[in-house]
C-alpha positions in Angstrom: 5.1 7.5 -9.6 5.6 9.6 -6.5 3.7 12.4 -8.4 0.5 10.3 -8.3 1.0 9.6 -4.6 1.4 13.4 -4.0 -1.8 14.0 -5.9 -3.7 11.4 -3.9 -2.5 12.9 -0.6 -3.7 16.3 -1.8 -7.2 14.9 -2.3 -7.1 13.0 1.0 -8.5 15.9 3.1 -11.5 16.2 0.8 -12.1 12.5 0.8 -11.9 12.2 4.6 -14.4 15.1 5.0 -17.1 13.1 3.2 -16.3 9.6 4.5 -15.0 8.0 7.8 -11.4 6.9 8.2 -12.4 3.2 8.3 -14.4 3.4 5.0 -11.6 5.3 3.2 -9.0 2.8 4.5 -11.1 -0.2 3.6 -11.9 1.0 0.0 -8.3 2.1 -0.7 -6.9 -1.2 0.6 -9.5 -3.2 -1.4 -8.6 -1.3 -4.6 -4.9 -1.7 -3.8 -5.3 -5.5 -3.3 -7.3 -5.9 -6.6 -4.6 -4.1 -8.6 -2.0 -6.4 -7.1 -4.0 -9.4 -8.2 -5.1 -8.1 -11.6 -1.9 -6.3 -12.9 0.1 -9.5 -13.7 -2.8 -10.9 -15.6 -4.2 -7.9 -17.4 -1.4 -6.9 -19.8 0.8 -3.9 -20.3 -1.9 -1.1 -20.5 -4.1 -2.3 -17.6 -1.0 -3.3 -15.7 0.4 0.2 -16.1 -2.8 1.8 -15.0 -2.9 -0.6 -12.1 0.6 0.5 -11.1 -0.4 4.1 -11.2 -3.4 3.4 -9.1 -1.4 1.4 -6.6 1.2 4.1 -6.3 -1.5 6.7 -5.9 -3.2 4.7 -3.1 0.0 3.8 -1.2 0.5 7.2 0.4 -3.2 7.5 1.2 -3.2 4.1 3.0 0.0 5.0 4.9 -1.5 8.3 6.0 -4.8 6.8 7.1 -3.0 4.0 9.0 -0.8 6.6 10.7 -3.8 8.7 11.7 -5.6 5.6 13.0 -2.6 4.5 15.0 -2.0 8.0 16.4 -5.6 8.3 17.5 -6.1 4.8 18.9 -2.8 3.7 20.3 -1.2 5.0 23.5 2.0 7.0 23.1 4.1 4.4 24.9 3.1 1.8 22.3 2.8 4.0 19.2 6.4 3.6 17.9 6.1 -0.2 18.2 2.8 -0.2 16.4 4.0 1.9 13.5 7.2 -0.2 13.2 5.2 -3.4 13.3 2.8 -2.1 10.6 5.8 -1.1 8.4 7.4 -4.5 8.9 4.1 -6.3 7.9 3.9 -4.1 4.8 7.4 -5.2 3.7 6.9 -8.9 4.1 5.7 -9.6 0.5 8.8 -7.9 -0.8 11.0 -10.2 1.4 9.3 -13.3 0.2 9.4 -12.3 -3.4 13.2 -11.7 -3.2 13.6 -15.2 -1.7 11.5 -16.7 -4.4 13.4 -14.8 -7.2 16.7 -16.0 -5.7 15.5 -19.5 -5.6 14.2 -19.4 -9.3 17.5 -17.8 -10.4 19.5 -20.6 -8.8 17.3 -23.2 -10.5 17.7 -21.7 -14.0 21.4 -20.7 -13.3 21.3 -17.0 -13.8 
């Protein structure tokens, strides 16, 4: 899946030449969110395509957020801002692990 991310980062420069950072970030985040919602419902083929799309957009979103933070946040607050962003990105994984642990306790796995 990292191959798809590398390809999307390669095209990032071309995309940002045509559109502003805010538009690219908004559209990429919107597509990312839609694939998160649709992939469990859609089945194997569309779910697989959704995963490929999600892994392609993840590096693009990370790069755009880093660029945005680097341009708009003072250097003394930059490390904290980037750490906070990464922590917020990881929250769904934390909650899903807690939920999976709870479910496995209920069904005795």
